[in-house]
Each structure stands twice: as C-alpha cells, then as structure tokens.
C-alpha positions as CSV (number, residue, x, y, z in Angstrom):
1,M,9.5,45.6,-30.3
2,S,9.8,45.5,-26.6
3,Y,9.2,42.2,-24.8
4,L,7.1,44.0,-22.1
5,N,4.9,45.6,-24.7
6,P,1.4,44.1,-24.2
7,S,0.9,44.0,-28.0
8,A,4.1,41.9,-28.4
9,I,3.4,38.3,-29.5
10,K,5.9,37.0,-27.0
11,F,4.1,38.6,-24.0
12,R,0.6,37.6,-25.2
13,L,1.7,34.0,-25.7
14,L,4.2,33.3,-23.0
15,F,2.6,35.1,-20.0
16,P,-0.6,33.1,-19.9
17,L,1.3,29.9,-20.7
18,A,3.7,30.5,-17.8
19,L,0.8,31.2,-15.5
20,M,-1.0,28.0,-16.6
21,L,2.2,25.9,-16.1
22,V,2.9,27.4,-12.6
23,G,-0.8,26.9,-11.5
24,S,-0.8,23.3,-12.7
25,L,2.4,22.5,-10.8
26,F,1.0,24.1,-7.7
27,V,-2.2,22.2,-7.8
28,F,-0.4,18.9,-8.4
29,V,2.1,19.4,-5.6
30,Y,-0.6,20.5,-3.2
31,G,-3.0,17.7,-4.1
32,T,-0.2,15.0,-4.0
33,S,1.1,16.3,-0.6
34,R,-2.4,16.2,0.9
35,E,-3.1,12.7,-0.5
36,E,0.2,11.2,0.7
37,A,-0.2,12.8,4.1
38,S,-3.6,11.1,4.5
39,H,-2.0,7.8,3.5
40,I,0.8,8.2,6.0
41,A,-1.7,9.1,8.8
42,A,-3.9,6.1,8.0
43,D,-0.8,3.8,8.0
44,F,0.1,5.1,11.5
45,Q,-3.5,4.7,12.7
46,R,-3.4,1.0,11.6
47,S,0.0,0.5,13.4
48,A,-1.4,2.1,16.6
49,L,-4.5,-0.1,16.4
50,A,-2.4,-3.1,15.9
51,A,-0.3,-2.3,18.9
52,Q,-3.4,-1.9,21.1
53,R,-4.8,-5.2,19.9
54,N,-1.5,-6.9,20.3
55,Y,-1.2,-5.6,23.9
56,D,-4.8,-6.8,24.8
57,T,-4.2,-10.2,23.1
58,A,-0.8,-10.6,24.9
59,L,-2.5,-9.9,28.3
60,R,-5.2,-12.5,27.6
61,A,-2.5,-15.0,26.8
62,E,-0.6,-14.3,30.0
63,V,-3.9,-14.7,32.0
64,E,-4.3,-18.1,30.4
65,T,-0.8,-19.1,31.4
66,L,-1.2,-18.0,35.0
67,S,-4.6,-19.6,35.2
68,A,-3.2,-22.9,33.9
69,A,-0.5,-22.8,36.6
70,L,-3.1,-22.1,39.3
71,E,-5.3,-24.9,38.0
72,F,-2.3,-27.2,38.8
73,L,-1.5,-25.6,42.1
74,Q,-5.0,-25.7,43.6
75,N,-4.9,-29.6,43.4
76,D,-1.6,-29.7,45.4
77,E,-2.7,-31.5,48.6
78,I,0.4,-30.6,50.6
79,L,-0.1,-26.9,49.9
80,R,-3.8,-27.2,50.8
81,R,-3.0,-28.9,54.1
82,R,-0.4,-26.3,55.1
83,L,-3.0,-23.6,54.3
84,V,-5.7,-25.2,56.4
85,V,-3.5,-25.6,59.5
86,G,-1.8,-22.3,59.0
87,D,1.7,-23.9,58.7
88,R,3.7,-21.0,57.2
89,E,7.1,-22.7,57.5
90,G,5.8,-25.9,55.8
91,A,4.1,-23.9,53.1
92,M,7.3,-21.9,52.5
93,K,9.4,-25.1,52.3
94,H,7.0,-26.6,49.8
95,A,6.1,-23.5,47.7
96,S,9.6,-22.0,47.3
97,P,10.9,-24.5,44.7
98,I,7.6,-24.3,42.9
99,F,7.9,-20.5,42.7
100,E,11.5,-20.7,41.5
101,R,10.4,-23.0,38.6
102,L,7.5,-20.7,37.7
103,R,9.7,-17.6,37.8
104,S,12.4,-19.2,35.5
105,Q,9.9,-20.7,33.1
106,F,7.0,-18.2,32.9
107,R,8.4,-14.9,34.3
108,I,6.1,-15.1,37.4
109,T,7.2,-12.6,39.9
110,H,4.5,-12.9,42.7
111,F,3.2,-16.0,44.6
112,Y,0.7,-15.4,47.5
113,I,-1.0,-17.9,49.8
114,L,-3.9,-16.2,51.6
115,T,-6.2,-17.3,54.4
116,P,-10.0,-17.0,54.0
117,E,-9.7,-13.6,55.7
118,R,-7.4,-12.5,52.9
119,R,-4.5,-12.5,55.4
120,V,-1.0,-13.3,53.9
121,L,0.1,-16.7,55.1
122,L,3.1,-16.7,52.7
123,R,4.7,-14.4,50.1
124,A,6.9,-16.9,48.3
125,H,8.6,-14.1,46.4
126,E,9.2,-12.1,49.7
127,P,9.0,-14.6,52.6
128,G,9.9,-12.0,55.2
129,R,6.6,-10.2,54.8
130,H,3.4,-11.9,56.0
131,G,0.4,-11.5,58.3
132,D,-1.0,-8.4,56.5
133,I,-4.5,-8.4,54.9
134,I,-4.7,-7.9,51.1
135,G,-7.3,-5.5,49.9
136,R,-6.5,-5.4,46.2
137,Y,-9.4,-5.4,43.6
138,T,-8.7,-8.9,42.2
139,V,-8.7,-10.5,45.7
140,M,-11.8,-8.6,46.7
141,Q,-13.5,-9.7,43.4
142,A,-12.5,-13.4,44.0
143,E,-13.9,-13.1,47.6
144,R,-17.1,-11.5,46.4
145,T,-17.9,-13.9,43.5
146,G,-16.3,-17.1,44.8
147,T,-14.7,-17.6,41.4
148,P,-11.3,-16.9,39.9
149,A,-10.5,-13.3,39.2
150,S,-7.8,-11.6,37.1
151,G,-6.7,-8.2,36.0
152,V,-3.8,-5.7,35.7
153,E,-3.2,-3.7,38.9
154,L,-0.9,-0.7,39.6
155,G,1.8,-1.4,42.1
156,P,3.4,1.1,44.5
157,L,6.5,1.2,42.2
158,G,4.5,2.5,39.3
159,T,4.7,-0.8,37.5
160,F,1.8,-2.9,36.3
161,T,1.3,-6.4,37.6
162,L,-1.0,-8.9,36.0
163,R,-2.6,-10.9,38.8
164,V,-4.8,-14.1,38.9
165,V,-6.5,-15.1,42.1
166,Y,-8.1,-18.6,42.7
167,P,-10.3,-19.3,45.8
168,L,-9.6,-22.7,47.3
169,H,-12.5,-24.9,48.8
170,D,-12.8,-28.2,50.5
171,A,-15.8,-30.1,51.7
172,K,-16.4,-27.6,54.5
173,G,-16.1,-24.5,52.4
174,L,-13.5,-21.8,51.7
175,I,-10.0,-22.5,52.9
176,G,-8.1,-19.6,51.4
177,Y,-6.7,-18.1,48.1
178,L,-3.8,-18.7,45.8
179,E,-2.5,-15.7,43.8
180,L,0.1,-15.5,41.0
181,G,1.3,-12.3,39.4
182,E,3.8,-11.1,36.8
183,E,5.2,-7.7,35.7
184,I,4.0,-6.8,32.2
185,E,7.0,-4.8,30.9
186,H,8.0,-7.8,28.8
187,V,4.5,-7.8,27.2
188,V,5.0,-4.1,26.3
189,S,8.5,-4.9,24.9
190,N,7.1,-7.8,22.8
191,V,4.4,-5.5,21.4
192,R,7.0,-3.0,20.4
193,T,9.0,-5.7,18.6
194,A,6.0,-7.3,16.9
195,V,4.4,-4.1,15.6
196,G,7.5,-2.0,14.9
197,V,6.6,1.0,17.1
198,D,8.1,2.7,20.1
199,L,6.2,2.7,23.4
200,S,6.2,4.7,26.6
201,I,4.2,4.3,29.8
202,A,3.3,7.3,32.0
203,I,1.5,6.8,35.3
204,D,-0.6,9.6,37.0
205,K,1.1,10.7,40.2
206,R,-2.2,10.6,42.1
207,F,-2.0,6.9,42.3
208,L,1.7,6.8,43.6
209,A,3.5,7.8,46.7
210,R,6.8,9.5,45.9
211,K,8.7,7.9,48.7
212,D,7.7,4.3,47.7
213,W,8.3,5.1,44.0
214,D,11.8,6.5,44.6
215,Q,12.7,3.5,46.8
216,G,11.3,1.1,44.2
217,M,13.2,2.7,41.3
218,H,16.4,2.6,43.4
219,M,15.7,-1.1,44.2
220,L,15.2,-1.9,40.4
221,G,18.3,0.1,39.4
222,R,16.4,2.6,37.3
223,P,16.8,6.4,37.2
224,A,14.1,8.1,39.3
225,D,13.1,11.6,38.3
226,W,9.8,12.4,40.0
227,N,9.9,16.0,38.8
228,R,10.5,15.2,35.1
229,L,6.8,15.5,34.3
230,A,4.3,17.7,36.1
231,S,1.5,15.2,36.7
232,S,2.9,11.9,35.7
233,V,6.0,9.7,36.0
234,E,7.6,7.8,33.3
235,T,7.9,4.1,34.2
236,Y,8.9,2.6,30.8
237,S,10.1,4.0,27.5
238,S,11.8,2.4,24.5
239,L,12.6,5.9,23.1
240,K,14.5,8.7,24.8
241,M,12.6,11.9,24.3
242,P,12.7,15.4,25.9
243,A,10.4,15.9,28.9
244,E,8.5,18.8,27.3
245,T,7.8,16.6,24.2
246,M,6.4,13.8,26.3
247,A,4.4,16.3,28.4
248,H,2.9,17.7,25.2
249,M,2.0,14.2,24.0
250,L,0.2,13.5,27.2
251,R,-1.8,16.7,26.9
252,S,-2.8,16.7,23.3
253,S,-2.4,13.2,21.7
254,F,-6.1,12.6,22.0
255,G,-6.8,15.5,19.8
256,Q,-6.6,15.7,16.0
257,N,-8.0,12.3,15.0
258,G,-5.9,10.5,17.6
259,K,-2.4,11.4,16.2
260,E,0.2,14.2,16.1
261,E,3.6,14.7,14.5
262,Y,6.7,15.3,16.6
263,A,10.3,16.0,15.9
264,I,12.7,14.1,18.2
265,G,16.3,14.7,17.3
266,D,16.6,14.4,13.5
267,R,13.6,12.0,13.3
268,H,9.9,12.6,12.8
269,Y,7.4,10.6,14.7
270,Y,3.6,10.2,14.7
271,A,2.3,9.6,18.2
272,M,-1.0,8.9,20.0
273,A,-2.0,8.0,23.6
274,H,-3.9,4.9,24.7
275,P,-5.4,5.1,28.2
276,L,-4.2,2.5,30.7
277,T,-6.8,1.1,33.1
278,D,-6.3,-1.2,36.0
279,A,-8.5,-4.1,37.1
280,G,-10.8,-1.7,38.9
281,K,-11.5,0.2,35.6
282,R,-9.6,3.2,36.8
283,E,-7.6,5.2,34.3
284,V,-4.3,5.3,35.9
285,G,-2.0,6.5,33.1
286,S,-1.3,6.5,29.4
287,L,0.4,4.2,26.9
288,L,2.2,6.4,24.3
289,I,2.5,4.8,20.9
290,L,5.1,6.3,18.5
291,R,6.1,5.4,15.0
292,D,9.2,6.7,13.2
293,M,7.8,8.1,9.9
294,T,11.0,9.9,8.8
295,E,11.6,7.7,5.8
296,R,8.0,7.9,4.6
297,L,7.9,11.7,4.9
298,E,11.4,12.0,3.3
299,N,10.4,9.7,0.4
300,N,7.2,11.7,-0.1
301,R,9.2,15.0,-0.2
302,N,11.8,13.5,-2.6
303,A,9.1,12.1,-5.0
304,I,7.4,15.5,-5.1
305,L,10.7,17.3,-5.6
306,E,11.7,14.9,-8.4
307,I,8.3,15.3,-10.2
308,S,8.3,19.0,-9.6
309,G,11.9,19.3,-11.0
310,F,10.9,17.3,-14.1
311,S,7.8,19.4,-14.6
312,I,9.8,22.7,-14.2
313,A,12.3,21.4,-16.7
314,M,9.6,20.5,-19.2
315,G,7.8,23.8,-18.6
316,G,11.1,25.7,-19.2
317,F,11.7,23.8,-22.4
318,V,8.2,24.7,-23.6
319,L,8.6,28.4,-22.7
320,V,12.0,28.6,-24.4
321,F,10.7,26.9,-27.5
322,F,7.7,29.3,-27.8
323,Y,10.0,32.3,-26.9
324,F,12.2,31.6,-29.9
325,L,9.2,30.7,-32.1
326,A,7.5,34.0,-31.2
327,G,10.7,35.9,-31.8
328,R,11.0,34.4,-35.3
329,I,7.4,35.3,-36.1
330,E,8.0,38.9,-34.9
331,R,11.1,39.2,-37.0
332,R,9.3,37.9,-40.1
333,L,6.4,40.3,-39.6
334,E,8.8,43.2,-39.3
335,A,10.7,42.2,-42.4
336,A,7.4,42.0,-44.3
337,R,6.4,45.5,-43.2
338,L,9.7,46.9,-44.3
339,Q,9.4,45.2,-47.6
340,L,6.0,46.7,-48.2
341,V,7.3,50.2,-47.4
342,E,10.2,49.7,-49.7
343,E,8.0,48.4,-52.6
344,T,5.6,51.5,-52.2
345,N,8.5,54.0,-52.3
346,A,10.2,52.4,-55.3
347,R,7.5,51.5,-57.8
348,E,9.8,52.6,-60.7
349,V,12.0,49.5,-60.1
350,M,8.9,47.1,-59.7
351,Q,10.3,44.5,-62.0
352,K,13.6,44.2,-60.2
353,K,11.9,44.3,-56.8
354,H,9.5,41.6,-58.1
355,I,12.5,39.4,-58.9
356,D,14.0,40.2,-55.5
357,A,10.6,39.4,-53.8
358,L,10.5,36.0,-55.5
359,E,14.0,35.3,-54.3
360,V,13.0,36.4,-50.8
361,N,9.9,34.2,-50.9
362,Q,12.0,31.3,-51.9
363,M,14.3,31.9,-48.9
364,R,11.3,32.1,-46.7
365,L,9.9,28.9,-48.0
366,L,13.2,27.2,-47.1
367,E,13.0,28.8,-43.6
368,V,9.4,27.7,-43.2
369,Q,10.4,24.2,-44.3
370,E,13.2,24.2,-41.8
371,A,10.9,25.4,-39.1
372,L,8.4,22.7,-39.9
373,I,11.2,20.1,-39.7
374,Q,12.2,21.5,-36.3
375,S,8.6,21.5,-35.1
376,K,8.2,17.9,-36.2
377,E,11.3,16.9,-34.3
378,A,10.1,18.8,-31.2
379,A,6.7,17.1,-31.5
380,E,8.4,13.7,-31.6
381,L,10.5,14.6,-28.6
382,A,7.4,15.8,-26.8
383,S,5.7,12.5,-27.6
384,Q,8.6,10.5,-26.2
385,V,8.7,12.7,-23.1
386,K,5.0,12.2,-22.7
387,S,5.4,8.4,-22.9
388,E,8.2,8.5,-20.3
389,F,6.2,10.7,-18.0
390,L,3.1,8.4,-18.4
391,A,5.3,5.4,-17.6
392,R,6.6,7.1,-14.5
393,M,3.2,8.2,-13.3
394,S,1.8,4.6,-13.9
395,H,4.6,3.3,-11.6
396,E,3.7,6.0,-9.0
397,L,0.0,5.1,-9.2
398,R,0.5,1.4,-9.1
399,T,2.2,1.4,-5.6
400,P,-0.7,3.1,-3.7
401,M,-3.2,1.1,-5.8
402,N,-1.6,-2.2,-4.7
403,S,-1.7,-0.9,-1.1
404,I,-5.4,-0.1,-1.5
405,L,-6.2,-3.5,-2.8
406,G,-4.0,-5.2,-0.2
407,F,-5.7,-3.4,2.7
408,A,-9.2,-4.0,1.2
409,Q,-8.5,-7.7,1.1
410,L,-7.1,-7.6,4.7
411,M,-10.3,-5.9,5.8
412,K,-12.3,-8.6,4.1
413,I,-10.5,-11.6,5.7
414,D,-9.4,-10.1,9.1
415,P,-11.1,-12.4,11.7
416,A,-10.5,-9.8,14.4
417,T,-12.8,-7.3,12.8
418,P,-15.6,-9.2,10.9
419,L,-17.5,-7.0,8.4
420,S,-21.2,-6.8,8.1
421,A,-22.8,-7.9,4.8
422,E,-23.1,-4.3,3.7
423,Q,-19.5,-3.5,4.6
424,G,-18.4,-6.7,2.8
425,E,-20.2,-5.5,-0.3
426,F,-18.5,-2.1,-0.1
427,V,-15.1,-3.7,0.3
428,Q,-15.8,-6.0,-2.7
429,H,-16.7,-2.9,-4.7
430,I,-13.3,-1.4,-3.7
431,I,-11.5,-4.6,-4.8
432,R,-13.3,-4.8,-8.1
433,A,-12.9,-1.1,-8.9
434,G,-9.2,-1.2,-7.8
435,G,-8.5,-4.3,-9.9
436,H,-10.0,-2.6,-12.9
437,L,-7.9,0.6,-12.3
438,L,-4.8,-1.5,-11.7
439,E,-5.4,-3.3,-15.0
440,L,-5.7,0.1,-16.7
441,I,-2.5,1.3,-15.1
442,N,-0.6,-1.9,-16.1
443,E,-1.8,-1.8,-19.7
444,T,-1.1,2.0,-19.9
445,L,2.4,1.2,-18.6
446,D,2.9,-1.4,-21.2
447,L,1.6,0.9,-24.0
448,S,3.8,3.8,-22.8
449,S,6.8,1.4,-22.5
450,I,6.3,0.3,-26.2
451,E,5.9,3.9,-27.4
452,A,9.1,5.0,-25.5
453,G,11.0,2.0,-27.0
454,R,11.7,0.5,-23.5
455,L,9.7,-2.7,-23.8
456,D,12.2,-5.6,-24.2
457,V,11.3,-9.0,-25.7
458,H,13.4,-12.1,-25.1
459,M,13.2,-14.2,-28.2
460,N,13.3,-18.0,-27.5
461,K,11.8,-21.2,-28.9
462,V,8.3,-21.4,-27.4
463,D,6.0,-24.5,-27.6
464,L,2.5,-23.1,-28.2
465,N,0.7,-26.3,-26.9
466,P,1.3,-26.0,-23.1
467,M,1.1,-22.1,-23.3
468,V,-2.4,-22.3,-25.0
469,D,-3.6,-24.8,-22.4
470,E,-2.5,-22.5,-19.6
471,C,-4.4,-19.6,-21.2
472,V,-7.6,-21.7,-21.7
473,E,-7.5,-22.8,-18.1
474,L,-7.2,-19.1,-16.9
475,I,-10.1,-18.0,-19.2
476,Q,-12.4,-21.0,-18.6
477,P,-14.1,-19.6,-15.4
478,L,-15.0,-16.4,-17.4
479,A,-16.5,-18.6,-20.1
480,D,-18.4,-20.9,-17.7
481,V,-20.4,-17.9,-16.4
482,R,-22.1,-17.6,-19.8
483,N,-21.9,-21.3,-20.8
484,I,-19.4,-20.6,-23.6
485,R,-17.5,-23.6,-24.8
486,I,-13.7,-23.3,-25.5
487,L,-12.6,-25.8,-28.2
488,S,-8.9,-26.2,-28.9
489,S,-7.3,-28.3,-31.6
490,I,-3.8,-27.2,-30.6
491,S,-2.4,-30.5,-29.2
492,G,-0.3,-33.4,-30.2
493,E,3.2,-32.7,-31.6
494,P,4.8,-29.5,-30.3
495,N,4.1,-26.3,-32.3
496,W,7.4,-24.3,-32.0
497,V,7.6,-20.6,-32.7
498,L,10.1,-17.8,-32.1
499,G,8.9,-15.3,-29.5
500,D,8.9,-14.1,-25.9
501,R,6.8,-16.6,-23.9
502,F,5.6,-14.1,-21.3
503,R,4.5,-11.5,-23.9
504,L,3.0,-14.2,-26.2
505,K,0.9,-15.5,-23.3
506,Q,-0.2,-12.0,-22.6
507,V,-1.4,-11.6,-26.2
508,M,-3.2,-15.0,-26.2
509,L,-5.0,-14.2,-22.9
510,N,-6.2,-10.9,-24.4
511,L,-7.5,-12.6,-27.6
512,L,-9.3,-15.3,-25.6
513,S,-10.7,-12.8,-23.1
514,N,-12.1,-10.7,-25.9
515,A,-13.5,-13.8,-27.7
516,V,-15.5,-14.6,-24.5
517,K,-16.6,-11.0,-23.6
518,F,-17.8,-10.2,-27.1
519,N,-19.5,-13.6,-27.6
520,R,-23.1,-14.6,-27.2
521,D,-24.4,-16.7,-24.3
522,E,-23.9,-20.5,-24.9
523,G,-21.6,-19.7,-27.8
524,S,-18.2,-21.2,-28.5
525,V,-14.6,-20.1,-28.9
526,T,-12.4,-22.2,-31.3
527,L,-8.5,-22.3,-31.3
528,V,-6.7,-23.6,-34.4
529,C,-3.0,-23.7,-35.3
530,G,-1.5,-24.2,-38.8
531,Y,0.9,-22.9,-41.3
532,G,0.6,-19.3,-42.5
533,P,-0.1,-18.3,-46.1
534,S,3.6,-17.9,-46.7
535,G,4.3,-21.6,-46.1
536,E,6.0,-23.7,-43.4
537,G,8.3,-21.0,-42.3
538,R,5.5,-19.4,-40.1
539,L,2.8,-20.7,-37.8
540,R,-0.6,-19.0,-37.5
541,V,-2.8,-19.3,-34.4
542,S,-6.5,-18.4,-34.8
543,V,-9.1,-17.6,-32.2
544,T,-12.7,-17.7,-33.6
545,D,-15.8,-16.6,-31.7
546,T,-19.6,-16.8,-32.4
547,G,-20.4,-13.2,-31.5
548,E,-22.0,-10.4,-33.4
549,G,-19.0,-9.8,-35.7
550,I,-17.5,-6.5,-36.6
551,P,-18.7,-4.2,-39.5
552,P,-16.0,-3.8,-42.2
553,A,-15.9,0.0,-41.7
554,S,-14.8,-0.5,-38.1
555,L,-12.0,-3.0,-38.7
556,D,-9.4,-0.3,-39.1
557,Q,-10.2,1.1,-35.6
558,L,-9.7,-2.2,-33.7
559,F,-6.0,-1.8,-33.1
560,L,-6.0,1.9,-32.1
561,P,-5.5,2.6,-28.4
562,F,-8.7,3.2,-26.4
563,S,-10.9,2.2,-29.3
564,R,-13.7,0.1,-27.9
565,L,-16.3,0.4,-30.7
566,N,-19.7,-0.3,-29.1
567,A,-18.4,-1.9,-25.9
568,E,-19.8,0.8,-23.7
569,E,-23.4,0.4,-25.1
570,R,-23.1,-3.4,-24.3
571,E,-21.6,-2.7,-20.8
572,I,-18.6,-4.8,-21.6
573,G,-15.6,-4.1,-19.3
574,G,-12.1,-3.3,-20.5
575,T,-9.7,-0.5,-21.2
576,G,-9.7,-0.5,-25.0
577,I,-5.9,-0.8,-25.3
578,G,-5.5,-4.5,-25.1
579,L,-5.5,-5.1,-28.9
580,A,-3.2,-2.2,-29.5
581,I,-0.7,-3.6,-27.0
582,S,-1.1,-7.1,-28.5
583,K,-0.4,-5.9,-32.0
584,R,2.7,-4.0,-31.1
585,M,4.1,-6.9,-28.9
586,V,3.6,-9.3,-31.8
587,E,5.3,-6.9,-34.2
588,L,8.2,-6.6,-31.8
589,M,8.5,-10.4,-32.0
590,G,8.6,-10.1,-35.8
591,G,5.1,-11.4,-36.3
592,K,1.7,-10.1,-37.6
593,V,-1.8,-9.7,-36.2
594,G,-5.0,-9.7,-38.2
595,V,-8.7,-10.1,-38.0
596,N,-11.5,-11.6,-40.3
597,S,-15.1,-10.9,-39.4
598,V,-18.5,-11.6,-40.7
599,P,-21.3,-9.5,-39.1
600,G,-23.9,-11.7,-37.4
601,Q,-21.6,-14.8,-37.5
602,G,-18.5,-14.0,-35.5
603,S,-14.8,-12.9,-35.8
604,T,-11.5,-14.6,-36.2
605,F,-8.4,-13.0,-34.7
606,W,-5.0,-14.5,-35.7
607,I,-1.3,-14.0,-35.1
608,E,1.6,-15.3,-37.2
609,L,5.1,-15.9,-35.9
610,D,8.3,-17.3,-37.4
611,R,9.1,-21.0,-36.7
612,P,12.6,-21.7,-35.3
613,A,15.2,-23.8,-37.1
614,L,14.7,-27.1,-35.1
615,P,17.1,-30.1,-35.2
616,D,15.8,-33.2,-36.9
617,N,15.2,-35.0,-33.6
618,Q,12.7,-32.3,-32.7
C-alpha cells in the first residue's frame, strides 16, 4: 500500500495527529509570547512610573534643602544691613565664604541678593555681573505673593536650575530678596542609579538661543551639536544613541500605551517620554526614560524555544511510534488477506493448512504479546515524560505567579498610591486567588516530582514533640475561626522517629488542616502518639477529628490524586492532592498512612514511622 493513499491506515492516522500537534504548538507559542510580552511591558511601565516619582520626590527634597539654607540666611543681620544700605562690596565679602560652603556641601550653584526692585545687588557665584533686573517666574511669584517661591526654571544653557526665592522684611516692609539655586543634573543621575533606567533630556529649541547655548556648552566642556536634532537639543544623556533613534522617540513615545521598543546597537530598549515643565508650567522639553530589556526578551525567546523543542521532540516520538504501529497493522492485514486467498484455492489440503494456521496464530499471539509489552513500556515512558513536563511547567508557572502575588501585595501596602476600599477588596481577591493557585502549583510540583522519582528525602532522627507544636501553632488561627479546640498529648520525653523533618512537617500540617476544615464548628482535634501494632520498633501519630466521618465505600478514594469526595458541595477549599502527596512521602520514609472513620462521629488519620536506634542516655 502507498503511504499517500487516502485509504492507508498510516495516512488516516498520522495526518490528523500531525495537524493537531502542530496546531497545539502554534497556539501555545503564540499565547505564551503574547502573555510574556504584556508582562515585560507592564514591568517597564512600573519602572518608568518609579523614575517619574523618584524624580519628583528628589526635587521636593532639594527644595527643602534650599529652603532650610534660606531660613538660616534670612536671619543673618550682617547680610540684611548690607542689603538695606546697598553695600555690594560688604555683601560680597560676607556672602562669598557662605556661598563656598553651600556649594561644597549642598551643590548650590547660584546665590543672588536682590533689592526690592528685583535688581541684582550681588551674584555670589558671578560677582562681576550686577545691577540688572531679574524677571524670572520664581522671583515674580515671590514679589506677587510676598511669600517664598520655588520651582525649576530653564536656563540659557539648556540646563534646568532649581530655584528658591525668599522675600526679606523688616519693621518698615520689604527690603529685598535672597535666592539660592542648583543645577538638577545630579538629581537625574541619582534617579537613573536608583531605578535602574537610562535617561535623556531634550529641550525644545524655541526656548533657547543658539549663540548662548553654544557658548554655554563650550564653557561647560560639553560637545555642542545644535543640528543633531531638528526641533530639540540634547542636554543630558546617560546612553549614547543615534540621532534618528532619539528623534523618533521624541515624536512617538507618547503613542502606544506610553512605550515603544527600540534597538540600539545589539541591545533592545523600551522607551517612553515624560514631559518636562518649568516653574511657569510651560512644557519646555522631554525626559526620555529607557530600560534595557535585552535579557528579559532573550530569556523569553529561549524559554519558548526550549519548550517548543521539547514539544517537537515529543511530537516526533509520537508520530514515529504510530507510524511503525500502523505499518505493523497494515502488514498483518495484508498477511491475513493472502492467507484467506491461499486457503480458498487449496481446500484439498485443509488439514495441513489448518495445522499451519494454528502455528501462524501462535506466532501472531507471540507478536501481539511482544507488541503489548512494548506498548506498556511506551506508556510508562510517556507517563514519566508527562511528570517531567508537568514539573517543568509548574516551575514556569510559579515564577510569574510569585510576581503577581508580590506586585499585588505592593499595591496593597504602597503608601504613595493608597487604594480605595473597593480596589483594596479587588487586590485582596487577587492575593487569595493567587495564593490558592500557587498552593495548587506547589502541590502539583511535589506530586509530579514523586511520580518522576526526583523527590529526595533526607532521613534523620526527628523529635516529634517540637515539630508537632510548630504545626499546631500554624493551624491554630484556622481553628480559632470556627472555635475548634486542638488537644495534643504529645509532650514530655522526646518521641524520636526516622524521617525527613521538612517532609514530615508537611504531612502533619496537611493532616491537621484537613481535620480542621472537615470538622464541625466548636468541635475538637486530638493528637496522640504511641507505639504501633508491631511493637516498640515503630511510633504511630494519630489525628482525630469530630467531623461527619467518611463512608466505608469512600475510604479507598481518599489517597487518590484530586479526589475530594463531597468537599465541593460543602464549599471546602483545597486541591485534592494533599493526602496523595502525604501518603507517598510517608512511604518514601519507610512508613505507613491509614485512616479509621465512623460516619457521624469523626475520623482518625494516622502515620507510622520506624524508631531510630538511640543510645541508652537518650
């Protein structure tokens, strides 16, 4: 038979199977890529928002620093007298050492003393210039309101200066103004370091004079390229980028949800623009916020490639398996057809052919038996691969789930963005649902690790007494909600067993949690420790509840994965695999797990473990 023949078993079986596998892989890759892209974009949005907040907070802190300095200076009587009499030389002699201290300690770069007419009596930072009248927004605002004024103003060099102006008064009225200012490039640099992003500042050319800007850049020792950008000049950048890339950012970074992706060299950046306004509320430029997302994007691609490669390998294995299986079936059908023809044409030797047929049937039975053995081995291999795949996927799911829970908790406690009551309830729903899903992922990972034979237990001597006390303390809040008493007689002399303390604590927490969840209100949970039926060589720990009990017909289902009996009808939370995991963990430690239950009275779950050989002094 030809493989391309539509009636062939191989074609009918393998073609739909191949289409299904390819379609599933495409849907998975597409969905995973979209989901991870949204996570990366949200992560960048948070970084950009953090940078904006950090920038605003840093400016407020610097205003407080300048205001504190001016609070001190406005009480300087010598400075006030020099201002009243217009003694510029005396003011310069007294103010110069003060300015030097302020510049060295607080990065203050401007110190003005102004007359009531806003005329410059002294520029301590540039003593040679004086006598001109200041018309900046902050000074005008202080004159208009009679109170201190502050704000960021654009200088002729294209740099931003944070200025604070204090009006000075005496008994007769206004005697002048004091002004302190500082360049804010160090603020931008600190924001970049704190948040982990790159920043660039572009100023609109409408607010600058090219001659002044060129001279200023030459004076500051910076490269001056007025024509690098069409409508803006770059005054600060922590990242060297092509002019066309920066121009494109300025034109379009306010578009698609506030971010775009750019390739700069061999790195990939997400970028967005934040408008820069001066003290007069004019939008004079843009603050470009960029974050290097190369590693995140590369990791995403690698993860998808790894999973895709694994899926392709598994799909190929399945196709090859079914290819040979279908070929074997076709060969057998053809042999049976030929045998029937031969039997019809040679009826005279029926007896001999009957004997031959019996021998052929015996051979076929042996082949079928061999095929069944191979199928069983393949099924066991597929089960192991399924467990390994489930464990890998559980790991992959747990990382974003921890991020979801972490960011939900940050939203709940972030004092900078307090939530409304309704929003707080929504966030709490996210945390509860995420916690339940993370519990399911963790338990699924444990179950798959056990099935794959990768769960290790570290056998040591374990004292049950303190471990049981820790478990009771963890479960007590759950019991208090329903007024359930937890009674433990496990105390006194140490009760030593052989086992893995971490896994044993996980089993005890599961048994105690179930005893509380499936109990009645104001019931009780009792813990007892004693020797097992086999004698002093084993210890048995029993957990007894006063719940509804379990029907005898349902006892065999308790330790099956995802078996929850009637828990859904009673709206009891859980995943249904806790007891299955507990049973397999105890068996890995060489122990046993069992249950005794009386319907209407309650249930007793117990575990038995070997006792270690202890010295006489223990």
